[in-house]
N, C-alpha and C positions, 0 to 999 in steps of 0.2 A: 567129166573130170570132177571127182568129189572134192569138196573143200573141208578142211578141218572144222569140226563142230557142226557140220551140215550133213545130216544123215539122209538115207533114202526116204525115211518117213517125212522129214522136213521138206524134201524136194516134192514128194507126193502131195503134201499139204499145199505148197505154193502153187503147184500146177492145178490142183483141185479147185482152188479159189479162181484161178484164171478160166478154167473150163466152165465153172458155174456162171461166169459172165459171158460165155459164148466165144472165147478166144483160144487159139492154139498157142503152145509154147514154142514160138518160132525163134524168138531172140534167145540168146544164151545166158543162163544165170551164172555170172562169174563175179558179181560185185558183193563184197562184204558190207557190213553196216558202215565201216569206216569209209569204204569206197563210195558208198551212197552219200555219206556226209561230205566227202571230199569233192564230189561233183558239184554240189550246191555251194560249198565253201569256196570252190574255185571260181564259180560264176559270180558270187557276191564279190569276191576278190577286193578286199579293202585297199590293195595296192593299185587297183585300176580306178574304179569310181572314186575311192577315197582321196586319191592324189589328183586325178584329172579334173575333179569337180571342186577342188579345194577353194578356189576363188569365190565360189558361191557363199562361202562362210567368211573368209578373211576380208573380202570386199563387201560384205554385208553388215552383219552385226558385230564383226570383229571377234575377239576371243570368246565371248559368250556363245557365239554361234556354234562353237565346237564344245566348249566346257559344259554348256547346258543343252544346246540345240542337238548335238549328236545323240545324247541320251533320249531326248524326246522323239527324234526321228526314228531311232532304232526301236523304241517301244511301239511306234506306229507300225513298223514292219513286223514286229513280233506278234501283234494281235492277229494279223492275217495268217502268219505261219502256224500259230497254235490252233486256230480254227480249221485251217486246211489239214493239219496233222491228224485231227480227229477223223476227218472224212477219208484221208488217205489210208488209214488203218483198216477201214471197212471196205474200201474199193482200191486195192493196190494194182493199178494197170498203167501201161504206157499211155502217155497223153492224158494222165489222170484227170485234169480239170475238165476236159471235154466229156469224159464219162460221167463225172460227178454232176455236171450241168445237165446231162441227159437223164440220168437215173433219178436224181432228186427233183428234177423238173419235168421237162418233156424234150422232144427232139429239137424244137426250136431253141430252147434255152441252151441245150448242148451245142448246137450249131453256132449260136452267137458267142458262147464262151470260147469255142475253138477258133473262131475268126479273130476275136480280140487277142487271144493268147498267141496265135500264130503271127499276127501282125506285130505284136509286142516283141516276140522272140526274134523275128527276122530283123526288125529295126534295132533291137538291143544288140544283136550280133554285129550289125553295121556300126552302131555307136561305140561298142567296146573296141572294135578294131580301128575305128577312126581315132579313138582316144589313145590306142597303142601307137598309131602312126604319129600323132602329135607329140606323144611322150618320146618316141624314138628320135624325131626331128630335134626336139629340145635337148635331148641327152647326147646324141651322137651325130645325127644326120647333117645338121648345119655346121657344127664346129669341126667334126672329124672328116666328114665325107663331102662337105661343100654342096650338099643338096639344097635345092630351092623348093619351097612349098608351092607346087603348082597342082592343078587338077590331075594332070597326067601322072606326076610323081605319086600323088596320093592314091590314085586308082591302081597303078601298077603295084605299089607296095601292098595295098589291100588284097589285090588278086593273089599275090604270092603268099602272104601269111594266111589268108582264108583258105587257099588251095591246100596248103600244108596241113591245116587243121582238118580239112575234109578228108585228106588222104589218110591221116592217122585214124580217124573215125571209121573210114572205109575198111581198114585192116583188122577190125575186130574190137569188141568191148574189152578184151583182156589187155591189149596194149593201151587203149584209152584209159582204162581204170588204173593201170600202173602209173601212167603219166599224171592223172588227176590226183592219185594218192601222193605222188611226189610233190605235186603242186600244193596240196594241203600243207605238207611239212615246210615247203619253201616259203609259203605266205606267212606261216607262223614265225619262222626263223628270220625272214627279212623284216617283218614288222617290228620284231624285238630289236634286231640289229639297228634299224633306223632310229628307234626310240633311244637306244643307248648312245649312238653316235650324236644325235641331236642334243641329248641332255649333256653330254660331254662338251659339245660345241657351244652351248648356251653361255652368254656373258654373265647372266644372273638368273635366279629362279623367281620370277614374279608370278606366283600362283594366282594372285588376284586377277590377272589377265583373263583367266579361263571363265571368270564370272563377271567380267566388265562389259557392259553393253555399249556399243558405239553405233554410229550410223554413217557408213561409208558409201551409201548409195550415191550415184552420180559421179562427178569427176574425182571426188576423194577416193573412190574405189576403182579407178580406171574404167569407169562406165560399165562395169559388169552388170550392175542393176541401174535402171533409170532412177532419178531422184524420187524418193518416197519417204514415208514416215518410219520411225524407228521400229514400231510394232510390226509393220509390214515387212521391213527388211529382215527382221528376225525370222518371221514365218517363211519367207522366200529361201532363207538359208537352210531350212529343213529339207530342201530338195537334195542337199549333199548327202545326208545319211539315207534318206528315202530312196534316192537313185542308186546309192551304193548297195544298200541291203535289199536287193531284190534278186530273183533268179533261183530262190530256194525251191521253186516248183520243180526244178530239175530232179530232185529226189523222187518226186512222184512220177516224172516222165520216165525214169529208168527203173521203175518198180519191177517190170517183167524180167530185168536182168539182175535183180537183187535177191540175195539169199534171205529167207524168212521175211519177205517184204512187208507183211502186215505189222511186224514188230519193228523192223529196221527203219523203214521209210519215215514214219512220224518222228522218231527220235532224231534221225539225221536232219530232218527239216528244221526242227526247233533248235537243235544243237548248232547247226550252221549259222543261224541268226545270232544266238547268244555268244558264241565264240568270236564271230566277226565283230559284234558290238563291243566286246571287251578289248580285243586286240586293236581294233580300230581306234578306240578311245585312248588307249595308252600311246599309240603311235601319233595320233593327231594332236593330243594334248602336249606331247613332247615337242612337236613341230611349233606349236604356238609359243612354248616357253623358249625355244631357240631363237625366235625372230628378234633381230636387233632392235626393231621399233615397230609397233603396230601400225602407226600412221604410214610409214614408208612401205611396209608390207602391203597394206591395203591399196596403195597407189599403184602397185605393180599389176593389179588386175589379174588376168589369167596367167601371167608369168611368175606368180608369187613363189611357186615351188622351186623353180630353177634359180630364181634370184636369191632366195634365202640360202640355198645350198652353196651357191657360188660365193656368197658373203662369208659363210661360217664354217664350211666343211672342207677338209683336206681333199685336194683334187683327185688323188688316187683312190682314196676311200669312197669318194663320191661316185666315181665311175664304176667301181665294183658293185656298189649298191644299185646304181642305175641299171646295170646289167641284170641283176637279180629281179628288179622291178619289171624290166622289159620282158624277161622270160615268164614271170608270173602273169603278166598281162596277156601274153600269147597263149598261155595255158588256160587263162580265163576264157578266151575266145574258143579254144578247143572244147572246153566243157559246154559252152553255149551251143556249139554245132551239134554236140550230142543231144542236148535238150531239145533243140529246134527240130532235129531230124526225127526224134521219137514222137514228137507231136504231129509232124507231117505224116509219119507212118501210121499212127493210131487213127487219125482222122480219115486217112485214105482207105484204111482197112474197112471202114464202114461206108465208103463211097462219097466222102465229104468234099473231095477236091477234084478238079479236072485231072484227067490221066491217073485216076486213083489206082487202077489196076497195076500200073508200073510203080507208082510211089509206095504201094503197100508190099512190094516184093522184098523178100529177105534173101540175101545171098547164101546159098548152101555152104559155100567155102568159108566165108567170114562171119556168117550169122549176124549180119548187120543190114539195115535197110539202105542199101547203097544209093538208089535213085533219090530217096528222101534226103540223104546226107548232102549230095551234090546240088540238089535243087535248092535247099535252104541256103547253102553257102553262096551259090550264084545269085540268088535273089538279094541277099544282103549286100553283095558288092554292087549289083545294078542299082539297088536302092540308094546307096551312098553316091554313086556316080550321078544319078538323077538329082539328088539333093545338093550336089556340088555345083551343078549347072544352074540351079535356081537359087538366087539369093533374094531374100525378102527384106527390103529396106537395108538398114545397117546391121541387122541381126544375123549372126552366123546361123546357117540352117542347122548346124550340129546341135545348138542349144534348143532349138525348136523341136528337133527330132527327139532329144533326150526327154523333153517335157511330154511329148506325145507317147513315147515309149513307156514312161512311167504310168501315164493315164491308161493306155491300152492294157498293160500287164495287170495293173491293180483292178481294172474293170473285170478282167478274166478271173481274177482271184475272188472278187466280191460276189459274182453271180452265183457260183455253187455254194458259197458260204451262206448267202441270203436264202437260197432255196433250202439249204440244210436246216436253217432256223425254223422254217415252217414244216419241213418234212420229218423232223425228229419224232420218232415214235409212231409214225403212220406206216402204211404198207410199203411206202417208197423207201423208208429207212427204219426198219424195225430191228435190225441186227447190227450191233456195234462191233468194231474190230477189237483186237486185244489191247490197243492203246486207247483208253476211254476216260475222258475227263469228267463224265457225268453231265446230265442235261443242263443244270444250272450254269456250270462253268462254260460249257460250249456256247450256250445262248448269250452269255455275257460277252464272250469274245466275238461272237457273230455280230452283235449290236455295235460293239466297239469298232469292228471292221467296217461296218456301213458308215459310221461317223468319220472314221479315218479316210474312207474313200472320198467323202464330201470335201474334207480338208485338202486332200491331194489334188482333187480336181480344181478347187478354187485357187490354190497356190500355183498349180501347174499351168494355168492360162493367164497369169499376170504378165504385163510387159517385163522384159522384151519378148516373152513367149506367147503374146496374145494370139498369134496365128495358130497356136495349138488348139484353141477353141474352135476355129473354123475347120481345121483339119479333122478334129474329132467329130464335130457335127456332120461334116461332109461324109466321113466314113460311116456314121450311123445311117445317114440317108441312103448311101450306096448299098449298105448291108440290107436295109429294108427292101430296096428295089430287087436285089438279087434273091432274097428269101421269097418274097411274094411273087416275083416274076418267074423264078425257076425252081428253087430248091424245095419250096413247100410241098409241091406235088411229087418231087423226085426223091428227096433225101429221107431215108428210113431211120437213121440214127443207129445206135448200138443195139445188139440183140437183147430183147427183154422178154421175160415170160416163156411162152411156148417156143419162141424163135430159137432160144438157147438149145433146147433139146434137139431141134431139127438140124442143128449145126454139127452134131457129133461126128458124122462121117467126113464132113469138110475139115473139121479140126484134125482128125486122125490123118487125113491125106496131107494137110499142110505140115504137120509134124514129121511125117515120113519124108517129105520133100527136102527138109533141111537136116535130116538125120537125127532128129530128136526121138529118143526111145526110152522105154523103161517106166511107163506109168501104168 
């Protein structure tokens, strides 16, 4: 089905790039540049991470954690997005990061990138849907439905919402793209509506709050953070924007379903970060201005969002807004299932996972990687189930998971960026895509990404998330054992050089099998 402004020549060019990397056009190209933007914007979802992680700021450095911290944290995310956009324009494939890690480095760096990205995506899908569960309980579950927060309630809720997200993804990228397009508009509209309602509800406008540093660590902040210095508590608050503004790699993961991918994907990736940063700032700054009192708000700890709305906002208006937020959070999970499944599909296509043959299959009816969709979704629910049964001291496992998720995801971002820093202009990367920053700018952003990764790692493993260090180190050790014990001799990586030409007949057969014609 041709799309407006997308000619046969454009389609031929998209497929030619894919064939040049040794892959068939098995997935269906239905996503416009806006759809590609919307899938990343939906995963970033300022109404999910921005609201569910609010206490990391209000119970940390107070107003300045948002007024100043949000902008710093968003810039940290932006440097990764800009560097990744440059690479995505040259190599627009599903599972983008994994290919970049392989092409710019070697099969080991590609494999390592894939594992970190996959682990990050599965855990972030779990974390997003757990956040949705807690939001639902705070908004409707306890007050209207009389539900109690038990492990059984949580897992049943997660199984239902994740199952629905998987089902929509199963039924084709057309339906998924329509819903994520809607999600893009819904997030914009809801963020503005929240800002307007909060500004109307505010008793007065103390703009100085946004630039006033406090230290609410320990009991003063409901023990969200253990007692620490003012400088540290500000840095820890950066986890709010950094955790929220992630997931823009989804634009790369859906490259093979995007029209004019080499042009669209990098713009969508950077655009999703900039728009999320802007609308997130307007929304969160309005929230800070609405708070009756900063000290009282900090003392609420994780309950600050519901407490503030109960205090200041009309109950009917509040419930309508909560419904829009809940729907946005569900759509955030939907887009994350899309991203996770494309990564599983791309890695399996090159034999990177157990049962790769099944996981790499594309449904001829729906043109989606069905097994990859359901596998990623089931793993996310099982992961949350397991993390619910294991509590570590007084720290909610969810917060440790969030810290690990951020570390795993940003590790998977920084590996190909670092490789690109050294590969620029060599035989590994001698041809840039149409979105080209130039060598100096790319290398500046690559170095900034490495520095940002160090910052994220350091703040991500501080108490109460100190277990994130052991989990990350344990995962690195396990990864080394798997690679040297099994994968080093078995895993070939993506096709490179002569291997691409040898795949021509396999590519043609794969495209015929899903009904893809006309190249």
